[in-house]
Backbone as XML, in Angstrom:
<?xml version="1.0"?>
<chain id="A" units="angstrom">
  <residue number="1" name="UNK">
    <atom name="N" x="-15.722" y="78.772" z="99.309"/>
    <atom name="CA" x="-14.368" y="79.123" z="99.427"/>
    <atom name="C" x="-13.749" y="78.077" z="100.279"/>
  </residue>
  <residue number="2" name="UNK">
    <atom name="N" x="-12.523" y="77.362" z="99.909"/>
    <atom name="CA" x="-11.934" y="76.646" z="100.771"/>
    <atom name="C" x="-11.292" y="77.224" z="101.966"/>
  </residue>
  <residue number="3" name="UNK">
    <atom name="N" x="-11.187" y="76.716" z="103.116"/>
    <atom name="CA" x="-10.553" y="77.141" z="104.290"/>
    <atom name="C" x="-9.080" y="76.544" z="104.502"/>
  </residue>
  <residue number="4" name="UNK">
    <atom name="N" x="-8.345" y="76.691" z="103.515"/>
    <atom name="CA" x="-6.973" y="75.960" z="103.516"/>
    <atom name="C" x="-5.943" y="77.116" z="103.886"/>
  </residue>
  <residue number="5" name="UNK">
    <atom name="N" x="-4.914" y="76.688" z="104.855"/>
    <atom name="CA" x="-4.138" y="77.547" z="105.319"/>
    <atom name="C" x="-2.992" y="77.889" z="104.207"/>
  </residue>
  <residue number="6" name="UNK">
    <atom name="N" x="-2.763" y="79.225" z="104.254"/>
    <atom name="CA" x="-1.852" y="79.643" z="103.188"/>
    <atom name="C" x="-0.322" y="79.371" z="103.443"/>
  </residue>
  <residue number="7" name="UNK">
    <atom name="N" x="0.398" y="79.023" z="102.540"/>
    <atom name="CA" x="1.813" y="78.689" z="102.674"/>
    <atom name="C" x="2.596" y="79.385" z="101.576"/>
  </residue>
  <residue number="8" name="UNK">
    <atom name="N" x="3.720" y="79.867" z="101.758"/>
    <atom name="CA" x="4.595" y="80.614" z="100.764"/>
    <atom name="C" x="6.006" y="80.114" z="100.830"/>
  </residue>
  <residue number="9" name="UNK">
    <atom name="N" x="6.494" y="79.753" z="99.675"/>
    <atom name="CA" x="7.735" y="79.386" z="99.467"/>
    <atom name="C" x="8.604" y="80.690" z="98.919"/>
  </residue>
  <residue number="10" name="UNK">
    <atom name="N" x="9.863" y="80.909" z="99.477"/>
    <atom name="CA" x="10.555" y="82.123" z="99.204"/>
    <atom name="C" x="12.041" y="81.666" z="98.947"/>
  </residue>
  <residue number="11" name="UNK">
    <atom name="N" x="12.862" y="82.085" z="98.053"/>
    <atom name="CA" x="14.150" y="81.894" z="97.830"/>
    <atom name="C" x="14.877" y="82.966" z="98.734"/>
  </residue>
  <residue number="12" name="UNK">
    <atom name="N" x="15.951" y="82.547" z="99.631"/>
    <atom name="CA" x="16.508" y="83.505" z="100.262"/>
    <atom name="C" x="18.148" y="83.370" z="100.062"/>
  </residue>
  <residue number="13" name="UNK">
    <atom name="N" x="18.928" y="84.262" z="100.632"/>
    <atom name="CA" x="20.378" y="84.215" z="100.490"/>
    <atom name="C" x="20.906" y="83.128" z="101.372"/>
  </residue>
  <residue number="14" name="UNK">
    <atom name="N" x="21.965" y="82.696" z="101.093"/>
    <atom name="CA" x="22.698" y="81.707" z="101.746"/>
    <atom name="C" x="22.770" y="82.164" z="103.386"/>
  </residue>
  <residue number="15" name="UNK">
    <atom name="N" x="23.078" y="83.431" z="103.492"/>
    <atom name="CA" x="23.223" y="84.011" z="104.873"/>
    <atom name="C" x="22.043" y="84.006" z="105.782"/>
  </residue>
  <residue number="16" name="UNK">
    <atom name="N" x="20.899" y="84.067" z="105.044"/>
    <atom name="CA" x="19.609" y="84.064" z="105.667"/>
    <atom name="C" x="18.971" y="82.878" z="106.092"/>
  </residue>
  <residue number="17" name="UNK">
    <atom name="N" x="19.345" y="81.748" z="105.097"/>
    <atom name="CA" x="18.681" y="80.536" z="105.335"/>
    <atom name="C" x="18.650" y="79.944" z="106.650"/>
  </residue>
  <residue number="18" name="UNK">
    <atom name="N" x="19.748" y="79.683" z="107.391"/>
    <atom name="CA" x="19.778" y="78.989" z="108.555"/>
    <atom name="C" x="18.937" y="79.736" z="109.648"/>
  </residue>
  <residue number="19" name="UNK">
    <atom name="N" x="19.175" y="80.991" z="109.627"/>
    <atom name="CA" x="18.388" y="81.933" z="110.511"/>
    <atom name="C" x="16.997" y="81.977" z="110.266"/>
  </residue>
  <residue number="20" name="UNK">
    <atom name="N" x="16.465" y="82.045" z="109.304"/>
    <atom name="CA" x="15.062" y="82.005" z="108.849"/>
    <atom name="C" x="14.354" y="80.592" z="109.085"/>
  </residue>
  <residue number="21" name="UNK">
    <atom name="N" x="15.025" y="79.668" z="108.685"/>
    <atom name="CA" x="14.429" y="78.428" z="108.577"/>
    <atom name="C" x="14.359" y="77.782" z="109.997"/>
  </residue>
  <residue number="22" name="UNK">
    <atom name="N" x="15.036" y="78.383" z="111.019"/>
    <atom name="CA" x="14.849" y="77.925" z="112.325"/>
    <atom name="C" x="14.064" y="78.767" z="113.216"/>
  </residue>
  <residue number="23" name="UNK">
    <atom name="N" x="13.439" y="79.824" z="112.443"/>
    <atom name="CA" x="12.294" y="80.510" z="113.135"/>
    <atom name="C" x="11.080" y="79.755" z="113.407"/>
  </residue>
  <residue number="24" name="UNK">
    <atom name="N" x="10.185" y="79.990" z="114.321"/>
    <atom name="CA" x="8.831" y="79.311" z="114.423"/>
    <atom name="C" x="7.991" y="79.710" z="113.370"/>
  </residue>
  <residue number="25" name="UNK">
    <atom name="N" x="7.303" y="78.913" z="112.593"/>
    <atom name="CA" x="6.289" y="79.186" z="111.453"/>
    <atom name="C" x="7.202" y="79.199" z="110.140"/>
  </residue>
  <residue number="26" name="UNK">
    <atom name="N" x="8.535" y="78.785" z="110.070"/>
    <atom name="CA" x="9.133" y="78.845" z="108.843"/>
    <atom name="C" x="9.999" y="77.555" z="108.921"/>
  </residue>
  <residue number="27" name="UNK">
    <atom name="N" x="10.035" y="76.747" z="107.865"/>
    <atom name="CA" x="10.829" y="75.556" z="107.640"/>
    <atom name="C" x="11.608" y="75.615" z="106.518"/>
  </residue>
  <residue number="28" name="UNK">
    <atom name="N" x="12.606" y="74.754" z="106.229"/>
    <atom name="CA" x="13.196" y="74.612" z="104.880"/>
    <atom name="C" x="12.132" y="73.940" z="103.919"/>
  </residue>
  <residue number="29" name="UNK">
    <atom name="N" x="12.143" y="74.474" z="102.800"/>
    <atom name="CA" x="11.151" y="74.084" z="101.760"/>
    <atom name="C" x="11.328" y="72.755" z="101.282"/>
  </residue>
  <residue number="30" name="UNK">
    <atom name="N" x="10.295" y="71.914" z="101.406"/>
    <atom name="CA" x="10.576" y="70.330" z="101.044"/>
    <atom name="C" x="11.045" y="70.615" z="99.379"/>
  </residue>
  <residue number="31" name="UNK">
    <atom name="N" x="12.025" y="69.562" z="99.121"/>
    <atom name="CA" x="12.537" y="69.358" z="97.902"/>
    <atom name="C" x="13.485" y="70.414" z="97.289"/>
  </residue>
  <residue number="32" name="UNK">
    <atom name="N" x="13.287" y="71.551" z="97.834"/>
    <atom name="CA" x="14.314" y="72.714" z="97.313"/>
    <atom name="C" x="15.029" y="73.475" z="98.355"/>
  </residue>
  <residue number="33" name="UNK">
    <atom name="N" x="15.233" y="72.869" z="99.571"/>
    <atom name="CA" x="15.807" y="73.535" z="100.691"/>
    <atom name="C" x="17.385" y="73.592" z="100.346"/>
  </residue>
  <residue number="34" name="UNK">
    <atom name="N" x="17.859" y="72.654" z="99.671"/>
    <atom name="CA" x="19.326" y="72.656" z="99.085"/>
    <atom name="C" x="19.589" y="73.894" z="98.253"/>
  </residue>
  <residue number="35" name="UNK">
    <atom name="N" x="18.587" y="74.532" z="97.684"/>
    <atom name="CA" x="18.770" y="75.647" z="96.819"/>
    <atom name="C" x="18.462" y="76.868" z="97.582"/>
  </residue>
  <residue number="36" name="UNK">
    <atom name="N" x="18.382" y="76.801" z="99.047"/>
    <atom name="CA" x="18.061" y="78.002" z="99.934"/>
    <atom name="C" x="16.688" y="78.478" z="99.781"/>
  </residue>
  <residue number="37" name="UNK">
    <atom name="N" x="15.727" y="77.501" z="99.676"/>
    <atom name="CA" x="14.243" y="78.091" z="99.619"/>
    <atom name="C" x="13.644" y="77.642" z="101.150"/>
  </residue>
  <residue number="38" name="UNK">
    <atom name="N" x="12.776" y="78.766" z="101.542"/>
    <atom name="CA" x="12.050" y="78.331" z="102.730"/>
    <atom name="C" x="10.587" y="78.381" z="102.563"/>
  </residue>
  <residue number="39" name="UNK">
    <atom name="N" x="9.836" y="77.622" z="103.477"/>
    <atom name="CA" x="8.255" y="77.608" z="103.404"/>
    <atom name="C" x="7.906" y="78.281" z="104.663"/>
  </residue>
  <residue number="40" name="UNK">
    <atom name="N" x="7.206" y="79.350" z="104.389"/>
    <atom name="CA" x="6.527" y="80.019" z="105.449"/>
    <atom name="C" x="5.207" y="79.574" z="105.616"/>
  </residue>
  <residue number="41" name="UNK">
    <atom name="N" x="4.983" y="78.950" z="106.832"/>
    <atom name="CA" x="3.718" y="78.254" z="107.176"/>
    <atom name="C" x="2.797" y="79.218" z="108.141"/>
  </residue>
  <residue number="42" name="UNK">
    <atom name="N" x="3.477" y="80.165" z="108.471"/>
    <atom name="CA" x="2.722" y="81.034" z="109.473"/>
    <atom name="C" x="2.760" y="82.569" z="108.905"/>
  </residue>
  <residue number="43" name="UNK">
    <atom name="N" x="1.744" y="83.117" z="108.174"/>
    <atom name="CA" x="1.750" y="84.347" z="107.614"/>
    <atom name="C" x="2.264" y="85.561" z="108.587"/>
  </residue>
  <residue number="44" name="UNK">
    <atom name="N" x="2.105" y="85.367" z="109.877"/>
    <atom name="CA" x="2.304" y="86.312" z="110.684"/>
    <atom name="C" x="3.925" y="86.595" z="111.155"/>
  </residue>
  <residue number="45" name="UNK">
    <atom name="N" x="4.583" y="85.822" z="110.579"/>
    <atom name="CA" x="6.160" y="85.741" z="110.959"/>
    <atom name="C" x="6.775" y="87.097" z="110.467"/>
  </residue>
  <residue number="46" name="UNK">
    <atom name="N" x="6.295" y="87.684" z="109.354"/>
    <atom name="CA" x="6.812" y="88.835" z="108.722"/>
    <atom name="C" x="5.662" y="89.934" z="108.817"/>
  </residue>
  <residue number="47" name="UNK">
    <atom name="N" x="5.989" y="91.237" z="108.906"/>
    <atom name="CA" x="5.054" y="92.371" z="108.792"/>
    <atom name="C" x="4.980" y="92.626" z="107.416"/>
  </residue>
  <residue number="48" name="UNK">
    <atom name="N" x="4.112" y="93.635" z="106.850"/>
    <atom name="CA" x="3.860" y="93.760" z="105.385"/>
    <atom name="C" x="5.202" y="94.238" z="104.905"/>
  </residue>
  <residue number="49" name="UNK">
    <atom name="N" x="6.007" y="95.047" z="105.483"/>
    <atom name="CA" x="7.199" y="95.575" z="104.906"/>
    <atom name="C" x="8.104" y="94.298" z="104.797"/>
  </residue>
  <residue number="50" name="UNK">
    <atom name="N" x="8.282" y="93.452" z="105.611"/>
    <atom name="CA" x="9.138" y="92.371" z="105.578"/>
    <atom name="C" x="8.783" y="91.430" z="104.457"/>
  </residue>
  <residue number="51" name="UNK">
    <atom name="N" x="7.432" y="91.197" z="104.319"/>
    <atom name="CA" x="6.856" y="90.457" z="103.193"/>
    <atom name="C" x="7.296" y="91.081" z="101.887"/>
  </residue>
  <residue number="52" name="UNK">
    <atom name="N" x="7.064" y="92.399" z="101.576"/>
    <atom name="CA" x="7.439" y="93.057" z="100.518"/>
    <atom name="C" x="8.931" y="92.869" z="100.265"/>
  </residue>
  <residue number="53" name="UNK">
    <atom name="N" x="9.962" y="93.040" z="101.239"/>
    <atom name="CA" x="11.298" y="92.773" z="101.002"/>
    <atom name="C" x="11.642" y="91.389" z="100.617"/>
  </residue>
  <residue number="54" name="UNK">
    <atom name="N" x="11.116" y="90.392" z="101.255"/>
    <atom name="CA" x="11.531" y="89.100" z="100.956"/>
    <atom name="C" x="10.853" y="88.479" z="99.765"/>
  </residue>
  <residue number="55" name="UNK">
    <atom name="N" x="9.755" y="89.019" z="99.330"/>
    <atom name="CA" x="9.274" y="88.690" z="97.917"/>
    <atom name="C" x="10.072" y="89.236" z="96.765"/>
  </residue>
  <residue number="56" name="UNK">
    <atom name="N" x="10.371" y="90.545" z="96.983"/>
    <atom name="CA" x="11.239" y="91.259" z="96.046"/>
    <atom name="C" x="12.647" y="90.545" z="95.919"/>
  </residue>
  <residue number="57" name="UNK">
    <atom name="N" x="13.132" y="90.323" z="97.002"/>
    <atom name="CA" x="14.450" y="89.599" z="96.948"/>
    <atom name="C" x="14.503" y="88.292" z="96.406"/>
  </residue>
  <residue number="58" name="UNK">
    <atom name="N" x="13.575" y="87.462" z="96.706"/>
    <atom name="CA" x="13.183" y="86.150" z="96.072"/>
    <atom name="C" x="13.094" y="86.228" z="94.681"/>
  </residue>
  <residue number="59" name="UNK">
    <atom name="N" x="12.426" y="87.249" z="94.005"/>
    <atom name="CA" x="12.238" y="87.385" z="92.732"/>
    <atom name="C" x="13.501" y="87.619" z="92.018"/>
  </residue>
  <residue number="60" name="UNK">
    <atom name="N" x="14.370" y="88.653" z="92.635"/>
    <atom name="CA" x="15.632" y="88.871" z="92.112"/>
    <atom name="C" x="16.736" y="87.881" z="92.051"/>
  </residue>
  <residue number="61" name="UNK">
    <atom name="N" x="16.567" y="87.024" z="93.337"/>
    <atom name="CA" x="17.452" y="85.890" z="93.357"/>
    <atom name="C" x="17.215" y="84.828" z="92.122"/>
  </residue>
  <residue number="62" name="UNK">
    <atom name="N" x="15.892" y="84.503" z="92.136"/>
    <atom name="CA" x="15.465" y="83.723" z="90.870"/>
    <atom name="C" x="15.850" y="84.222" z="89.507"/>
  </residue>
  <residue number="63" name="UNK">
    <atom name="N" x="15.662" y="85.461" z="89.250"/>
    <atom name="CA" x="15.801" y="86.260" z="88.010"/>
    <atom name="C" x="17.206" y="86.138" z="87.756"/>
  </residue>
  <residue number="64" name="UNK">
    <atom name="N" x="18.079" y="86.266" z="88.748"/>
    <atom name="CA" x="19.666" y="86.375" z="88.395"/>
    <atom name="C" x="20.087" y="84.973" z="87.921"/>
  </residue>
  <residue number="65" name="UNK">
    <atom name="N" x="19.491" y="83.950" z="88.272"/>
    <atom name="CA" x="19.931" y="82.609" z="87.922"/>
    <atom name="C" x="19.453" y="82.293" z="86.391"/>
  </residue>
  <residue number="66" name="UNK">
    <atom name="N" x="18.371" y="82.862" z="86.017"/>
    <atom name="CA" x="17.896" y="82.538" z="84.536"/>
    <atom name="C" x="18.867" y="82.633" z="83.603"/>
  </residue>
  <residue number="67" name="UNK">
    <atom name="N" x="18.974" y="81.917" z="82.401"/>
    <atom name="CA" x="19.887" y="82.129" z="81.491"/>
    <atom name="C" x="19.593" y="83.390" z="80.685"/>
  </residue>
  <residue number="68" name="UNK">
    <atom name="N" x="20.632" y="83.993" z="80.242"/>
    <atom name="CA" x="20.499" y="85.224" z="79.388"/>
    <atom name="C" x="19.754" y="84.977" z="78.253"/>
  </residue>
  <residue number="69" name="UNK">
    <atom name="N" x="18.955" y="85.710" z="77.630"/>
    <atom name="CA" x="18.174" y="85.503" z="76.346"/>
    <atom name="C" x="19.389" y="85.656" z="75.197"/>
  </residue>
  <residue number="70" name="UNK">
    <atom name="N" x="19.129" y="84.709" z="74.409"/>
    <atom name="CA" x="20.201" y="84.736" z="73.150"/>
    <atom name="C" x="19.544" y="85.695" z="72.138"/>
  </residue>
  <residue number="71" name="UNK">
    <atom name="N" x="20.556" y="86.315" z="71.505"/>
    <atom name="CA" x="20.215" y="87.151" z="70.269"/>
    <atom name="C" x="20.236" y="86.397" z="69.122"/>
  </residue>
  <residue number="72" name="UNK">
    <atom name="N" x="19.299" y="86.515" z="68.309"/>
    <atom name="CA" x="19.208" y="85.834" z="67.030"/>
    <atom name="C" x="19.518" y="86.626" z="65.947"/>
  </residue>
</chain>
């Protein structure tokens, strides 16, 4: 098994983006920061509950932007 550091990208709200991306262990995500994505480089910056909340929020933010399915 490779010993590669784990990094996770998450979409966050506009309000959270500046605050989170300035925390140690978190940076604006390369190439998609303009869309309010962060890159978590240190997995210890969030506790398990915060991870759960941020992952669910990221999923919902992305899902909300998807086009509605066309009825045929």
